N, C-alpha and C positions, 0 to 999 in steps of 0.2 A: 355406078362403077361398071366397067367394061366386062364383058363376058371371057375376056382372055384369063386362061389358066395359070395364075400366078404360081399356084403350088407345084404344078408338073414342071412348068419353066425353072422354077428354083431347084428342084431335084435333079433335073438334066444338067444344069450348070455347075451344082455341087459335086456331082459325080465327074462331070469334065475336069474342073478344078483339083479335084482328089487325085487325078492322075499324076500330078506334078508332086513328088514325094511319095508314091504309092509304095508302102511297104510289103516286103515280099511274106511277111506273116500275116498280112492283111492289115487295113487301116492306111495311115497316113504319117509317116515321120518328115516333117519339113522343118528344118531348124535355121535359124538366123544365120544369113550370109552364105549358107551351102549352095551348092550349084541348083539343087531342086527349088530352093527358096528363090534364087534369082530367076529361074525358069518361070515359076509361079506368077512373080511380079510382071516378068515381060508379057505373059498370056494375058494377065489382067489389064496391063496397059494398052494392049491390042483390043482386048473388049471394050474396054472404056471409049477409045477412040471410035470404033465402030458403033458404039450407042451415042455418038455425036457430043462426047464430053472434051472439054481442054484438059490435056494431061500433063501432068509434071511430078518430078521426085523432088523431096527435099534432101538436104545434104546426106543424111543417114540412111535413106532408102525408103521412107514412107512415101506411098505412091497416092496421087490426089487426081480425082476426076471432077470437072468442074461445069455446072451450067452458070454462065454469066448472067448476073442480074441487070436489069434494064435502068433501075432507077437508083436504089441504095448500093451503090458499087462497093462500099467498104464495110459492107454487113455480109456474113456467110452464115449459112446454116449447114453444120456440117453432120454426117451419119458415117458408119463405117465400123470396123473391128480388126482384129489382128489375123495376120495371114500365116504366122508360125503355128505349130502343133508341138504337143507332147509327143514322146517316143511311141509310135504305133497308136496315134490317135484316130479319131473318128473324122466323118465328112461334114460334121455340123459346127462344131465349136470353133469361134473366130469366123471362118469364112463364110458362114451363112450370112453373117452382118455385111461383110462386103458384097456378097452376091445380091442380097436384099436391098441394098442400096443403089447398086448399079441398074438393078430391073426398075427400081421406083424412079430414078432420075430419067431413065429412058422412056418410061411411060408418061411423065409429068410432061418431059420436052414434046412428046408426040401430041398430046391431049391439049397442052395449055400453053404451049410454045414458051416463050421466054419467062422467067420469074421476075420480081421486082428486087429480090435479094440474090446473092449468088448462093448455089447449093451445091455442096461437095459430097463426094464420097471418098473415104480414105481407106486403104488396104495398109495398115499399120505394121511397121515391121517385124515389131516384137512384143509379146507380153509374158509368154510363158516360163521363161528362164530355163529352157529344155538344154541348150547348147552351153550358155554361160550362166555362172550364178549371179544373174541381175535379172530383175523382172522389169516391164513397162518402159522398156527402152524407146519404143515407137512413140507412145503418148508423152512421155517426158520430154523429148527432144521436140514435139510440137508445142508444148508449153515452155520450151526453153529452161527447163529444170535438170535436165540430165547434167551429170558432171564427168567431165572428161577423165579426169583422175580416179573416178570410182571403177572404171572399166579398163584402161590403158594397160593395167599390168594382168589382165586376166587372161588365162588361157583354158581350152575346152579340153575334153577328156583325152583327146589325142595329142594335147600339147601344143595346138596352134592358138597363137596368140589373137585376142580379140581385134587388135588394130590391123593385122595382117588379114584376117578374114575379112574385115570389112573393106579394106584396100583391094584386094582379089575380087571382091562383088562388084567394085566399081564406085565405092561410097566413101566417105570422109566425115570427120569430126565437124560439127557446127563451129564455124570460125568464132574465135573469141569476141564478143561484144556486138555479135551480130542481133540485128532487130528481131525481136520476137513478133509475131502475130498478133495483131489486136483487133482483127476484122471478125473472129468467130464470136458469134452471138449466141449460139446454142448448139449442143452436141445430143444427138440420138444415137442409142446404140440398140441393135435388135440381135438377140442372142438366144441360144437354147437355155432352157431353165436348168439344166444340169441337177435336176431333182424330180421326184415323183409328184408333187403337189397337184400342178396343172392336169396332169393325166388322171389322177385319182378323182379330182373334182369335175371332170370333163370339161374343161375350159380351154377355148383354143390361145387364148393370149393372156399373159401376165402384165400389168402395168405395175412396174416397181416403184415404190416410194422410198425405201431405205436400202442401202448395202450394209452389211453387218459389220460391226467392230469385232476385231479379233484379237484375243490375248493367248499367247502361247507361253507355257512353262517347261521347264525339264527339272524333275525331281528325283533325289536322289536319296536314298535311305540307307544307313549304315547300322548294322546290327553286328552280328558275331556268327561266323561260319563254324558249324562243331558237328559232332558225329551224330548222325540220325537215330543211333540205336542206344547210345550210352549218356545222352543229353536228356534229363526229364523233361516234359513239358513246362513246368514251373520256372525252370533255370534258363531256358532258352531266350535269345534275343534274335528273333526271326524276322528278318526284314521283309519277307514276303508276306508274313502273317498281318505285318502293319500297313503294307502297301494294299493288301486286300481291303482291309477294313476302311483304309483311306479312298479307295476307289468305290467302294459301295457307298460311301457315305456323299462323295461327290455326285454320284448318279442320283441317288435319292433327292439330294437337295436340287439338282437340276430338274429333276421331275416337278418337285415342289414349286419351284420359281414357274415353269411351265412355258409353252411357246411364246415369243419365238427363240428363248435361251436355249442353247445347246452345247453340252460338253462332251468332249470325246477324250479317252484315253488310248491312243492308237499304237503306242510303241511301250514294250515291257521287256526289260532285260535283266535277268537274275543272275548273281555271282555266288557260288561257282557253277551253279546250274549242273548239279549231279544229283543223281537219284538218291544217294544216302548220305547226304550233306544238307545241315540246316542252312537255309540261305543267308550269306552275311551282308549281301548288298542286293539292292534293287533300284533300277532307274526307270522312270517312266516318264511320257509326255503327257501333256494336258492342253487340250484346246477349247478355247472357252469363246462363244460367239453371241452377240446380241445387237439388235438395232438400235438400242440407247445406251449412251455412254455410263450414265449414273448406274444402270442396272448391272452392266457388265463390270464395273468397278465394285459394287456392292457384292455381287455374287464371288468375284474374285478375292476379295477381302476376307468374306465368310469362310470360303474354302481354305484360303491360306492359314486362317487360325485354327480350323478344324484340322488340318494336315498336322500341323505343330502339336497340337492337342493329343492326338492319337499316337503320334511318333513319342511323345513324352511318356506317355502311360504305358508304351509297349518298351521302352528303355532303349530304343534306337536314335540314332542322329539323324537330322533332317536337313538337307540343303535345296532350297527352292530358289530357281532361277528363272524370272520371266524375260525372256529373250526377245518377244514381239508383242507391241501395243499399238494397235492400228484403230483408230476410233471409228465409229460408225459414220457413214456419208449419207446424208439424207439427197435425195433427188430434188430438182426445182418444182416447187409446187405450181408454178405457172405452166410449165411444159408437161407435168403429170396431168394437169387438167385438160390441156389439149389432147394428149393421147387417150384420156378416159373419153372425151367428148368424140373423139374419131372412132373409137370401138363402139359407142352407142349408135353414132351415126349411120355406120356401116353394118348394124345390127350383128357384131360380134360378140361371142360369149367370152368374157373376159372376167379377171379377177384381180383385185388390188392386192399387191403382196411386196414381200422383201426380197432381197437376194442374200443366200446364205453363203455365195463364194465372191471372190474378189474379180473385178473387170477392171478395164481400162476407164471405164465411167468413174469409178471412186477416185482415180487421180486427176481426171478432168473436173468432177463436180465442184472443188474447192474453188476454182478458178473461171469456170465457165458453165452458165446455166445448162444442166444437164439432165437426162432422164433416160430410162431403159424400157424396153419392151421384151417380154420372153414369150417363146413358144413351147409347147410340152417336150419333154425328153422322154421316150418310151421306156417304162421301168426305172426311170431316174437315172440311166445309163449316161455316163460322159467320160471323155479321156479314154475311149475304147473304140475298137473298131465296129462294136456292137450298138453304138449310140445311133439312134434314129428317131426322126420325127414325120410323122405322117404328112404326105404333100398338101392335104387340105389345111392342117395347122400352118405348115409353111406359108401357103397362099394367104390365110388370114392375118398372119404377122406382118407380111409384105405390106397388105392392103391398109393395116392400121399406121405403118410406118408413112406410106406414101400419103395417106390423109394428113398425117401431121406434118410433112415436108410441105405438102401444099398450104395448108394453114399459115404456118410459119414464114414461108419464102414469097407466096403469090398474094398474099393479102396485106 
């Protein structure tokens, strides 16, 4: 591998791209179809052209840079990630995958010339759902599964309709009945881990084997609000007491199941939330994640039964609403093997692992052979101006990506 410092170059370009949407409070706020989003895509377009790539947008604003293949012109190896951010996000989430892809393609072109298959890098329009209540707009349009009716009546927090924002940015809906691409034979996404595992284990690269499935619940317990001084303990229908027992039971059971299962109660609301009143109502959320569907279902069923049992013994009513049920997504074993092989070939310190967060890859994987690479996130921080990855680790990730693209497109 060349002595070129991939890490320093990557960090320099991440800081450059982070100027588009730079938040006055630190970090980056770059939302779908906003002026700073348009500016970022135009800057990337110019950078791709300078790197010797053929550049084009699709209808909704996904930006592609391509190295044309010499032999298998109807086969494309795709890499990239999303260009949008959360509010006041960091320099790495999403845009690292784009910058890494451009660097990799530019280097491959200089070192090895024309590939046998097309190689493309994509700057996807949207993944985060930060402006409109819709996620994965970019990848869903690439796959032809985005539905116009799901977004055409949406407005953002300023009351601007989705359709108007898209039109002002210079884009439009995919025409009805338009042909969906069938040339993409593999998708590789490199991303920051957004967790602390790689840093804790002193690994520079993670090869992702699964993206976890998620189930999310809203649980409401209804007891009886009453005077804190005049209601004896034995006569109370304390919704918070029942909630406390339920939450402790959930956490104990999650620890018993062990990794990679995680369960989180992230939101808790008590009514009437007054110091001298027994809580009459409690609402809390529950987020459960695992890499295997059968375990996810088994844990959810066991937790649901235990919640109902505890509520009945406490004399309070319970309503359990499961409002999200996303299945785990396995990565393609063939491409995972390619990534593993390249890590070993380049002497990289790597770990086989799963992703506990959602990514564009989980939408792509059921339809196109897909795999992911991670690089460490310092202290596990993400979606924050404080997120950081050491340039050395950035460079190791780019090397792994580049090696995999070479193996898939040049051989």
